[in-house]
Phi, psi and omega in degrees: 000135179250145177280148180246131177258123182260137177221157181295334183267326184201168176248137184224129176270177187297324180293323177295321180292326176294320178297318179298319178296319179295319180292325177293328181279344181294127178248124180259129181292133178244147178299145182294328184274355180277137177229074182285155173272126184251133178237132177264128181241122177058025179058005179242332185243144178239127178249141183237131173245136179223112183259358183291156180289144177274139181267151180297333182285338179245108182291147177259133181250149179278165170093187181287173181301323181298311180290326176296322180292323176296314182296322180290339180248025187296332179296333180254016183267103180281145178247345184298319182278002180085021179298331180294326178293316178297322179292325177295314181292323176297316179296323178298320178297316180293318181300312182287341176288326182206079184299331181296339180272007186231034183293334181258009185286334175298315177296322180296317178295322177295318177296320177298318179298316179297320179294322178294324179296328185272343186280158183291153178282140171218168182298326180275008180239030182300327186259025181302317182291327174294320178294322177301314179298315180295318180293321177294320177297317180295325176298316178294320179298311181295320179299321181288327180283319184289324184282000000 
């Protein structure tokens, strides 16, 4: 049995609150030379603006911080164990919590799929083509919800 937390804006069960706590504790590595302007909105959401020029040595990735972190670590992203499915479901939880912050995530999932198609085969990458299909489907899903 899960406890339910009632709020005027939404209803959240205990598993959702645990996920929110984990996401708040998640620290995403940021480049040392980046100095984004950070804005706090409603004490729950953080928006980042970055107007600086992008350098050729640091690729820019589309989408939210979660998808950008996956894309930046794609060389170490195994697909054999189904990590791609967990990342899709985690992103869906984040997406439905604040859809306005994920307007570019359809493009990000499509870019992730293309990057997976191009990378070399290894034993921990057996399911790359399944992940490509799943990421492309998720890109279509997000595009249909956002539009």
